N, C-alpha and C positions, 0 to 999 in steps of 0.2 A: 503494499499499500504506499510505500515512499513515495513522498513527492505528488500523491495523487489524492488521497484520503487520510481522514484522522480518525481513529478507532475510539469510541467512547465506550465507558462501562461504569458501573456501579458495585460498591462494597456490600457485602451481604448483611443484613442487622440482626437484631435479636440474639441467637446462639451463636450466629457468625458462622453458621454451617448450613443454610437453608437460601432458598430461591426467593423468599417473599418478595423482596424488592425486585429482583429480576423478573417476577410474574407480574409486578403491579406495574412495571414500565412495559410489560408486553401487552396487559388488558389495555392501557391507555394509548397506544401507539401502534400495535399491530406488529412490532418487531421487538426482538431480543435483542438486549445489549451484547455488543461485540465482546465485552470484556466482563467476567464475574469475579469479583475478589473475595476471598473467606480467610480466616483467621485461625491460627491454633491458639488462641489467647486460653483456653480451657484445657490446654493439654493434660495438667495435673489430674482433672476428673475423669479423664476418658482413659479406659473404656467406662461408661456410666454405671456407677453403683446402683443397685436396685433400689427403685423408689424416687430416684432423684432424676425425673423427667424433664428438669428444667436445664438440665446439664449436656452439653453436646457429647455425641459419640463420634469420635473421627472415624471409627472403624465403616461408618456408615457413609459412603461417598456418592450417595445417590443425587444430590445437588450439583456435584462437579460433573457426572455423566450426564446428566440432563443438560447443562450448559454445554459440554463438548458434543452431545447428541445435535443439538440445536445450531452447529456451526459455530460455536462461540469459544472464545479464550477463557481460559482458568489460570487465575492467581492467586496463590497464597502467601500471608505475611505470619508473622509469629510476635505476637505480643508476649515476649518471653518472661512468666512470672518466676521469682527466684525467691528463696527462703532470706528472711533478713538476718537470720543468726544460725548457728549450728543446732540450736535447740529448736529453733522453728522447723528447720530442714528434719530433725528426728520426729517432730509431732507430724509432719508431712507424712512420712511413711506410715502412720495409722490414719490418715485422711483429713488430718485437721490442716488446712492451708491458710488459716486465718493470718499467719505470718508471712504470707508472701505478696510479693509486688513487682511491679517493672518500673515504676517511677522512682526517680534519683531522691525525692524528697520523701518517698516512702520506705526505700530500703537502703541499707548500707552495705548491700552485698558488694563484693570488690571484684572487678573485672580482672585485675592484676594478680590477685590470689587463684582466680577460678583458671588463669592460665599456667599455674604451676603445679607439676605434679605432686601428689601426695596430700594435696588438701582436701578437705571437705566440700569445697566450694566447686574443685577441679571433678571430683567424684560425681557433684550432683550435675553439672552440664553436661559431663558425657553419658551419664544414665538418660538426660533429656533429650540430647541429640539422637540417640540411638532409639528412642522411644518415636520420637517425630520422624525418624529414618523409617520405621514400620508402616506409618500411616501414609508416606509419601510413597512407598511402594507399592501400596494399594493402586495409587493412581496410575504408577508405571506399567502394573499389570494389566490395566486396561487400555493402554497405549495413550493416556492423555498426558501430554507435555504440559507443564506448571511453569508459569511465569513466578519464580520463587524470590521473594522479597524480604529477607530476614535482617536484621538489625537495621531496621528503617529509621530514617529521622536521626541519626547518632549525633549529628552536630547541634541538635537543639535549637535554642534561642536564647543568645546571651542578653538580650533586653529584657526577657523576663525572668532568667535563672542566674544572671550574675555572671563571674569571670569564669565558672566552670562550664554555663552554658547547656549543658546536656538536659534532656528530658529524661532518658532512659539509661539504666546502669550499664549497658553496652557502649554508651559514650562518654561514662564519667571519666575514664582513664586517660583520654585523649586519642588521638589518631592512631599511635603507632599499636596500642593496645586493641583498639577496635580492629584495626588491619590484622591482627595475630587471631582474634576471634573468629574473623570472617575465614581466614585461611584455614584455621583448625576445623570450622563448621564445614568447608568445602571439601577439605582432605578427607574427613569422616564420611561424608554423605556419599561423595562420590568414589573414593578410593576404597574404604572399608566396606560400605554397605552396598557399593554397586549401583547407585542411581543415576541414570543417564537421560532422565526426562526433566530435569532441571534447567530454565533459563534463568540465570542468575540475573538480579535486578538490584541495583545500588541506588538508593534515595537519599540526599543530603539530610 
């Protein structure tokens, strides 16, 4: 489409893994959005515990399959929730994620320590990467390419957040740490877990 058209899309709402907004646009215009975006924001809660119908189950890829079947592109981002402390990480193992967040002002999670082997932070992110790889592989098995947008908006906004600038924990350690995390994520997803359906998207 380069030089001739612009593709427009919509980010899914609600539980971040449905086509409610896609279908709303279709009802009003008779056309499906060229791009539908989804989010692994509730990764910790998936697969859905019994009775937790409000939480998304990323093992259900019907929304993405429907979008692809309708000749639309599929995009996934990841608001990567992390524990604020080692104690919160331990609580998370039993399903208590009250101490998890992704905003810098809500968590003290260290990207620098997360990149160091042998730390609990490193163990945590490696397990999360393995988990998200499993869900991305479901899309690969269906032949669905994914515009993959992790570590989004790492630069944040200096006018709102001061000299640090970062909105999210993955931007708090500066450019070098964020680059290293990006490389780790890519090495793991493509190299170790064999994903070949990802089109990597960087957003400032």
